[in-house]
C-alpha positions, -999 to +999 in steps of 0.1 A: -188-640-398-214-613-402-234-602-374-271-602-380-291-575-362-327-576-355-347-544-354-372-536-328-407-526-340-412-489-339-424-478-305-449-450-302-435-424-278-456-415-249-449-383-230-446-391-193-453-360-173-444-357-136-475-348-115-458-316-102-451-305-138-486-312-153-495-275-151-466-267-174-483-287-202-521-286-195-543-262-175-567-289-165-570-307-142-551-288-115-524-307-095-548-312-066-573-328-089-546-352-103-536-361-068-573-369-060-575-392-091-542-409-081-554-415-045-585-433-058-567-449-088-578-484-080-615-476-079-617-450-107-595-468-133-569-440-133-542-466-126-541-471-164-526-436-168-499-438-141-463-449-144-443-452-112-405-449-113-392-452-078-411-426-057-420-405-088-455-406-102-457-399-139-488-394-160-489-410-194-503-381-214-519-401-242-535-426-218-548-397-196-568-383-226-580-418-235-592-422-199-610-389-200-628-398-232-640-430-216-653-411-186-674-388-209-655-357-197-646-346-233 
């Protein structure tokens, strides 16, 4: 009996950056600015950019830049 394997569709990789390491990848916004955005995530739409794993808060880099474009910041 041969085993039939199904392949998963290709998943686009998103870089997830811990808030404390954001400055290692991007100069803007500073960590304090990111924390401000996270604090008000429910009212400013920033929740779209956040992935929580346990107590860690990670920023989805691609979604962050999509969010900034929608805000008119870029």
